[in-house]
Legacy VTK file of the C-alpha trace (Angstrom):
# vtk DataFile Version 3.0
C-alpha trace
ASCII
DATASET POLYDATA
POINTS 139 float
87.633 8.037 100.002
89.648 11.305 100.135
90.950 10.406 103.555
92.178 7.002 102.262
94.160 8.750 99.485
96.012 10.844 102.139
96.843 7.961 104.397
100.594 7.502 104.703
101.484 11.027 103.789
103.496 13.248 106.019
101.917 16.239 107.731
98.338 17.144 108.309
95.581 14.903 106.965
93.580 17.989 106.074
96.309 19.197 103.743
95.436 18.684 100.015
97.227 15.800 98.251
98.458 17.811 95.279
100.250 20.455 97.396
103.856 19.862 98.613
104.357 19.047 102.232
104.848 21.996 104.498
106.383 21.964 107.991
103.865 22.404 110.841
103.596 25.988 112.093
105.111 24.973 115.480
108.248 23.731 113.930
108.609 26.925 111.896
108.118 28.979 115.078
110.693 26.982 116.991
113.288 27.321 114.153
112.683 31.053 113.931
113.016 31.329 117.747
116.367 29.315 117.559
117.744 31.622 114.872
116.723 34.788 116.825
118.452 33.411 119.965
121.722 32.802 117.947
121.584 36.296 116.598
121.093 37.741 120.072
124.065 35.902 121.342
126.429 37.638 118.852
126.617 40.603 121.266
127.384 38.463 124.348
130.968 37.729 125.613
132.755 34.820 124.014
132.532 32.755 127.172
128.664 33.084 127.208
128.555 32.200 123.503
130.628 29.123 124.065
128.695 28.035 127.129
125.363 28.219 125.177
126.883 26.648 122.113
128.156 23.654 124.110
124.464 22.724 124.712
123.518 23.101 121.088
123.213 19.750 119.227
122.981 21.366 115.849
126.577 22.793 115.739
128.769 22.077 112.788
131.026 19.317 113.965
133.908 17.051 113.045
134.444 13.573 114.632
138.156 12.636 114.857
137.516 9.028 115.888
139.792 6.721 114.063
142.157 9.397 112.866
145.918 9.803 113.537
147.350 12.833 115.278
148.807 13.907 111.856
145.275 14.027 110.425
143.944 16.200 113.209
145.459 19.394 111.984
143.964 19.017 108.494
140.453 18.181 109.788
140.376 20.928 112.434
141.768 23.482 109.892
139.061 22.343 107.302
136.097 22.872 109.752
137.459 26.283 110.842
137.777 27.524 107.284
134.303 26.311 106.353
132.523 28.038 109.387
133.852 31.573 109.777
132.132 33.573 112.597
130.479 30.425 113.996
130.896 28.086 116.863
131.916 24.510 116.034
132.381 21.273 117.942
135.418 18.960 117.617
134.900 15.522 119.003
138.097 13.681 119.870
136.810 10.812 122.130
138.259 9.325 125.213
140.892 6.870 124.156
144.574 7.434 125.151
144.214 11.224 125.027
146.587 11.588 122.112
143.926 13.175 119.879
142.842 15.504 122.707
146.432 16.718 123.167
146.915 17.284 119.530
143.643 19.208 119.174
144.346 21.371 122.176
147.987 22.090 121.137
146.812 23.092 117.729
144.063 25.345 119.103
146.386 27.058 121.462
148.772 27.680 118.577
146.173 29.304 116.256
144.312 31.160 118.939
147.262 33.459 119.789
149.241 35.763 117.595
148.730 37.994 114.587
146.546 35.700 112.469
144.099 34.730 115.182
141.643 32.302 113.696
139.994 31.099 116.903
138.534 33.579 119.370
138.032 31.141 122.134
137.309 27.561 123.027
135.827 25.398 125.855
136.763 21.831 126.472
134.100 19.497 127.713
135.614 16.496 129.438
132.135 14.824 129.821
131.511 14.583 126.128
135.191 14.311 125.134
134.903 17.294 122.771
135.815 20.910 122.505
133.582 23.850 121.270
135.303 26.757 119.686
134.340 30.172 118.390
135.868 30.826 114.947
136.916 34.276 114.013
134.902 35.851 111.231
136.005 37.048 107.796
136.323 40.618 109.152
139.185 39.793 111.439
LINES 1 140
139 0 1 2 3 4 5 6 7 8 9 10 11 12 13 14 15 16 17 18 19 20 21 22 23 24 25 26 27 28 29 30 31 32 33 34 35 36 37 38 39 40 41 42 43 44 45 46 47 48 49 50 51 52 53 54 55 56 57 58 59 60 61 62 63 64 65 66 67 68 69 70 71 72 73 74 75 76 77 78 79 80 81 82 83 84 85 86 87 88 89 90 91 92 93 94 95 96 97 98 99 100 101 102 103 104 105 106 107 108 109 110 111 112 113 114 115 116 117 118 119 120 121 122 123 124 125 126 127 128 129 130 131 132 133 134 135 136 137 138
């Protein structure tokens, strides 16, 4: 009877019904390992961080599909300000290339000079996106 009460619940069938669901230990270990790897990358060169981040599917991202080139600056600026010290992905799509040009021009403009907000970026032609490393609050 007890087994029937637990049917349809997430998680382990041996877990008591009145306790909240807990992630399996393997998922916790994988999440902890992922966080440790991200912390270990902080000491690596920017190019290495960008190469590893380009493979990460859990990056903060903004998708610019359907936007105009005038909207690009606002959206890119917003994701940069929301994620200091992190890597972010900007998806611009294939299309005519107008969004890609607008994104790259804006990134070149803000990655040089006194108020440097982007430490580096890596364009990926296969996924039609760019991964960038945002400067932290200490810069």
